C-alpha positions in Angstrom: 10.1 -51.4 130.4 10.7 -55.1 129.5 8.7 -56.2 126.5 8.2 -59.6 124.9 7.0 -59.3 121.3 5.6 -62.2 119.3 5.3 -62.1 115.5 5.4 -64.7 112.7 8.3 -62.9 111.0 11.2 -60.7 112.0 12.3 -57.7 109.9 15.0 -59.8 108.1 12.6 -62.6 107.0 12.5 -62.9 103.2 8.7 -62.5 103.3 8.7 -59.6 105.7 6.1 -57.0 104.9 4.3 -53.9 106.3 3.7 -55.5 109.7 7.4 -56.2 110.1 8.3 -52.6 109.0 5.9 -51.4 111.7 7.5 -53.8 114.2 11.1 -52.7 113.5 10.4 -49.0 113.4 8.4 -49.0 116.6 10.5 -51.5 118.6 13.9 -49.9 117.8 12.6 -46.6 119.0 11.3 -48.3 122.2 14.9 -49.6 122.7 16.2 -46.1 122.2 13.9 -45.0 125.0 15.4 -47.5 127.4 13.0 -50.4 126.8 14.2 -54.0 126.6 12.5 -55.7 123.6 12.7 -59.5 122.9 11.1 -60.6 119.7 10.0 -64.2 119.2 9.6 -65.2 115.5 9.8 -68.2 113.1 13.0 -69.4 111.6 13.8 -69.3 107.9 16.5 -70.9 105.7 19.9 -69.5 106.6 18.7 -67.6 109.7 20.4 -67.6 113.1 18.5 -68.7 116.2 19.4 -65.5 118.0 20.3 -62.2 116.5 20.4 -58.5 117.6 18.6 -56.2 115.1 18.6 -52.4 116.0 18.9 -53.3 119.6 16.0 -55.8 119.4 16.8 -59.3 120.7 15.4 -61.7 118.1 14.8 -65.3 119.0 13.8 -67.6 116.1 12.1 -70.9 116.8 10.2 -73.3 114.6 8.8 -72.7 111.2 5.6 -71.3 109.8 3.5 -73.7 111.8 6.1 -74.8 114.4 6.3 -71.3 115.9 2.7 -71.7 117.1 3.7 -74.9 118.9 6.8 -73.4 120.5 5.5 -69.9 121.3 3.4 -70.7 124.3 6.2 -72.3 126.3 8.7 -69.7 125.3 6.3 -66.9 126.1 5.5 -68.4 129.5 9.3 -68.5 130.3 10.2 -65.1 128.9 7.2 -63.3 130.3 8.2 -64.0 133.9 10.6 -61.1 133.7 8.5 -58.9 131.4 6.2 -56.0 132.0 4.0 -56.8 129.0 3.7 -59.2 126.1 2.8 -57.9 122.7 1.0 -60.4 120.4 1.5 -59.0 116.9 -1.3 -60.6 114.8 -0.3 -60.2 111.2 -1.9 -63.4 109.9 -5.3 -63.7 111.6 -4.6 -66.4 114.1 -3.9 -65.0 117.6 -0.9 -66.2 119.7 -3.2 -66.6 122.8 -0.3 -65.6 125.2 -2.9 -64.4 127.7 -3.6 -68.1 128.5 0.0 -69.0 129.3 1.1 -66.1 131.5 -0.2 -63.7 134.2 1.9 -60.9 132.7 -0.4 -58.3 130.9 -0.8 -59.1 127.2 -1.9 -56.7 124.4 -2.7 -57.5 120.8 -1.8 -55.6 117.6 -4.3 -56.2 114.8 -3.1 -55.0 111.4 -6.3 -56.0 109.5 -9.3 -58.3 109.9 -9.3 -61.4 107.7 -12.9 -62.4 107.9 -13.6 -61.2 104.3 -10.5 -62.8 102.7 -9.8 -66.0 104.7 -11.9 -68.4 102.6 -10.9 -66.6 99.4 -7.3 -67.2 100.1 -7.4 -70.6 101.9 -10.5 -72.3 100.7 -13.7 -73.2 102.7 -12.3 -75.6 105.3 -9.0 -74.0 106.3 -10.5 -70.5 105.7 -13.4 -71.2 108.1 -11.0 -72.5 110.7 -8.9 -69.3 110.5 -12.0 -67.1 110.7 -13.1 -68.9 113.9 -9.6 -68.6 115.3 -9.6 -64.9 114.5 -12.9 -64.4 116.4 -11.2 -65.5 119.6 -9.3 -62.1 119.6 -12.2 -60.7 121.7 -11.5 -63.2 124.5 -7.7 -63.1 124.1 -6.9 -59.4 124.7 -8.1 -56.8 127.1 -6.5 -54.1 124.9 -5.9 -54.0 121.2 -3.8 -51.6 119.1 -4.8 -51.2 115.4 -3.6 -49.1 112.6 -6.7 -47.2 111.3 -10.2 -46.2 112.2 -11.6 -48.4 109.5 -9.9 -51.5 111.0 -11.1 -50.5 114.4 -14.6 -50.5 113.0 -14.1 -54.0 111.5 -12.7 -55.3 114.8 -15.8 -54.0 116.5 -18.4 -55.3 114.0 -16.8 -58.5 112.8 -15.0 -59.7 115.9 -17.3 -58.2 118.6 -14.6 -56.2 120.5 -15.9 -53.2 122.5 -14.7 -49.9 121.1 -13.2 -48.7 124.4 -10.6 -51.6 124.2 -9.3 -50.7 120.7 -6.6 -48.0 120.3 -5.8 -46.5 116.9 -2.1 -45.8 116.2 -1.3 -44.8 112.7 1.7 -46.1 110.8 4.5 -43.7 110.3 6.7 -42.9 107.3 10.5 -42.9 107.0 10.8 -39.4 105.5 14.6 -39.6 105.2 14.2 -42.6 102.8 10.9 -41.8 101.1 11.1 -38.3 99.6 10.7 -36.7 96.2 13.8 -37.0 94.0 13.8 -35.2 90.6 11.6 -35.9 87.6 9.2 -38.8 87.0 9.8 -41.4 84.2 9.3 -39.8 80.8 6.8 -42.6 80.0 3.5 -42.8 81.9 4.2 -45.5 84.5 1.8 -47.3 86.8 3.3 -49.2 89.7 2.0 -52.1 91.8 4.2 -53.0 94.8 3.7 -55.7 97.3 2.9 -59.4 97.8 0.8 -60.9 95.0 -2.1 -62.6 96.7 -5.6 -63.3 95.4 -7.3 -60.7 97.6 -4.9 -58.0 96.2 -7.1 -58.0 93.0 -4.2 -57.7 90.6 -6.4 -59.4 88.0 -8.6 -56.2 88.3 -5.6 -54.1 87.8 -4.6 -55.9 84.6 -8.0 -55.5 83.1 -8.2 -51.9 84.1 -4.7 -51.3 82.6 -5.7 -53.1 79.4 -8.6 -50.7 78.9 -6.6 -47.6 79.9 -3.9 -48.5 77.4 -6.3 -48.2 74.5 -6.6 -44.5 75.5 -3.0 -43.9 76.7 -1.0 -46.1 74.2 2.4 -45.4 75.8 1.2 -46.3 79.3 3.2 -49.1 81.0 2.6 -51.2 84.1 5.3 -52.4 86.5 4.3 -55.2 89.0 6.8 -55.8 91.8 6.5 -58.6 94.2 6.2 -62.3 94.7 3.5 -64.6 96.2 1.4 -67.6 95.7 -0.8 -65.9 93.1 1.9 -64.5 90.9 1.9 -67.4 88.4 -1.9 -66.8 87.8 -1.3 -63.1 87.3 1.5 -63.7 84.8 -0.6 -66.1 82.8 -3.6 -63.7 82.9 -1.4 -60.9 81.4 -0.5 -63.3 78.6 -4.2 -64.2 78.0 -5.1 -60.5 77.8 -2.3 -59.9 75.4 -0.7 -57.5 77.8 2.8 -58.6 76.9 4.4 -55.3 77.9 3.6 -55.7 81.6 6.9 -55.7 83.5 7.1 -58.3 86.3 9.8 -58.0 88.9 10.0 -60.6 91.7 12.2 -58.8 94.2 13.9 -55.4 94.2 16.5 -53.9 96.5 15.4 -51.3 98.9 17.1 -48.6 96.9 15.3 -49.7 93.7 12.0 -49.9 95.6 12.3 -46.3 96.6 13.3 -45.2 93.1 10.3 -46.8 91.6 8.0 -45.1 94.1 9.7 -41.8 93.3 9.7 -42.1 89.5 6.3 -43.7 88.8 3.4 -41.6 87.8 1.0 -43.4 90.1 0.7 -46.3 92.5 -2.2 -48.7 92.1 -3.4 -50.9 95.0 -6.9 -52.4 94.3 -6.9 -54.8 97.2 -10.1 -56.1 98.6 -9.0 -55.0 102.1 -5.9 -53.7 103.8 -5.4 -52.4 107.4 -3.6 -49.3 106.4 -1.6 -49.7 103.2 1.9 -48.6 104.3 3.1 -48.4 100.7 0.4 -45.7 100.0 1.9 -43.3 102.5 5.5 -44.2 101.4 4.4 -43.4 97.8 2.8 -40.1 99.0 6.0 -39.1 100.7 7.8 -39.6 97.3 5.2 -37.4 95.6 3.3 -40.2 93.9 -0.5 -40.4 94.2 -2.3 -43.7 94.6 -5.4 -45.3 93.0 -7.1 -47.8 95.3 -10.4 -49.5 96.0 -12.3 -47.9 98.8 -11.7 -50.9 101.1 -8.0 -50.0 101.2 -7.0 -46.4 101.6 -10.0 -44.7 103.2 -7.6 -42.9 105.6 -4.3 -43.3 103.8 -5.7 -41.4 100.8 -7.7 -38.1 100.6 -10.0 -38.9 97.7 -9.6 -36.5 94.9 -6.6 -34.8 96.5 -3.8 -37.3 97.1 -5.2 -40.0 94.9 -8.5 -41.7 94.1 -10.7 -44.2 95.9 -12.8 -46.3 93.6 -15.7 -48.5 94.5 -14.5 -52.0 95.2 -14.7 -54.1 92.1 -15.5 -51.3 89.6 -12.8 -52.0 87.0 -14.1 -49.4 84.5 -14.0 -46.7 87.1 -10.4 -47.7 88.0 -9.5 -47.6 84.4 -11.0 -44.2 84.0 -9.0 -42.8 86.9 -5.8 -44.3 85.5 -6.4 -42.5 82.3 -7.3 -39.2 84.0 -4.2 -39.2 86.2 -1.9 -40.1 83.3 -3.3 -37.6 80.8 -3.7 -34.5 83.0 -0.3 -33.2 84.0 -1.7 -30.4 86.1 -3.9 -32.7 88.1 -1.0 -35.2 88.6 1.3 -32.4 89.9 -1.4 -31.0 92.2 -2.0 -34.5 93.6 1.8 -35.0 94.0 2.1 -31.9 96.1 -0.9 -32.7 98.2 0.3 -36.2 98.8 3.7 -35.0 100.1 2.0 -32.6 102.4 -0.4 -35.2 103.7 2.4 -37.7 104.3 4.1 -35.3 106.6 1.3 -36.0 109.2 2.8 -39.4 109.7 6.1 -40.3 111.3 7.5 -43.2 113.2 8.5 -41.2 116.3 4.8 -40.3 116.9 3.8 -43.9 116.3 6.4 -45.2 118.8 5.4 -42.6 121.4 1.7 -43.4 121.2 2.5 -47.2 121.3 4.6 -46.8 124.4 1.9 -44.8 126.1 -0.6 -47.5 125.5 1.8 -50.3 126.5 2.5 -48.6 129.8 -1.2 -48.0 130.5 -2.0 -51.6 129.7 0.9 -53.0 131.8 -0.4 -51.0 134.8 
C-alpha cells in the first residue's frame, strides 16, 4: 500500500509531541508490513529537505505557515501514485487534500480545538481557526480519532456522523516505559509536556501551593517549553513557590526516569484527545491526577489515578495530598496503572489503522 501522510511536524522536529509519536510508531510499523509511506511536513532550522526515518520517507517543505501553501501542490503530485492520503490534523486546521486529488483521503483528528482556540489565539484568529476546523465534516469521508470522548466531540461540535468516525487508541512502548526500582525518597509531583494556556498549569501551581501546606516536603517538577512558560514561571514567584523545579527540555532517557521515579503525574488540561503521557506514566507504575476533560479513558478513576472536575483546584489539591500521604493507596494505584497500560500497544494501533486505511482506500 502506498501512503502519503501530511502533518505539520515530523518525529525529529524540536516541537514534536504526542501526535508525532503516534505518527512514527504507526507509520514505521506500516513500513514493516510492506507499505510505502511518504511524510510531508514543515522544515525547521538545521533540517534536511529529505530524510529517511525508520523507513518513512520524510519530505520537508515550507515553514509553519508555508507548509499550508506548498502542501496542496505536493499532495496532488505525490497522490497520483498513492492508494490513500492521510491528513494528520494535529493543529485544528485541515489540510483539505480531498480537494486537490481524486485519491481517497482520510483524516486523523487528535483532539477538537473548539473550546481552546480563542483561549490560545485570541478572538479574531481563534474564530478563524474554529471555522476552519468545522470544515472537517466536508473534507473527509472517514476519520480516525484516538478516544471515544474525542469521537463524541467530533460528532457534537463538528457535525460529523458517528458512522464515519473510527476510534483507534494510542499504544505504549512497553520496552521503554516500564517500572524501574524505587520512587524518589521525597514526594514528587510531575508535569510533563508543552506549556500552553489551556494546559492549566496555573491551576496546578495553586493546587500544589495548597497541598504543600499539608505535605511540607512535597516538590513539583515542571518539564517542558512553550509560549506560556514565562507566565507560569512568574506566577510561581508571585505565589512564593520558589522550590518549583522548571526544566525546559530533557533527554528521552531522563524523561523516562522522571516518569518512573515520580510519585504522581498531574495533567490538569482543559482538554486533550488522549493524553499519551498518562499511559506512558501508567506503564512506569505512576498514577495520574487529571481534570475530567483529559483522561476519561486513559485513567480509571479511583484505580489508576484520579479524575477531578474541571477547574476544581481544591479537589485537585486534596487528591495530591491523598496520593502522597497514603503509601498503600499509591502502591495499589501503581500496580493497577501498570496492568491497565498493558491493554495498549503500538502493534495493535498500527494493525487497526491499516485495516481502516485499506477499507477507506477501497
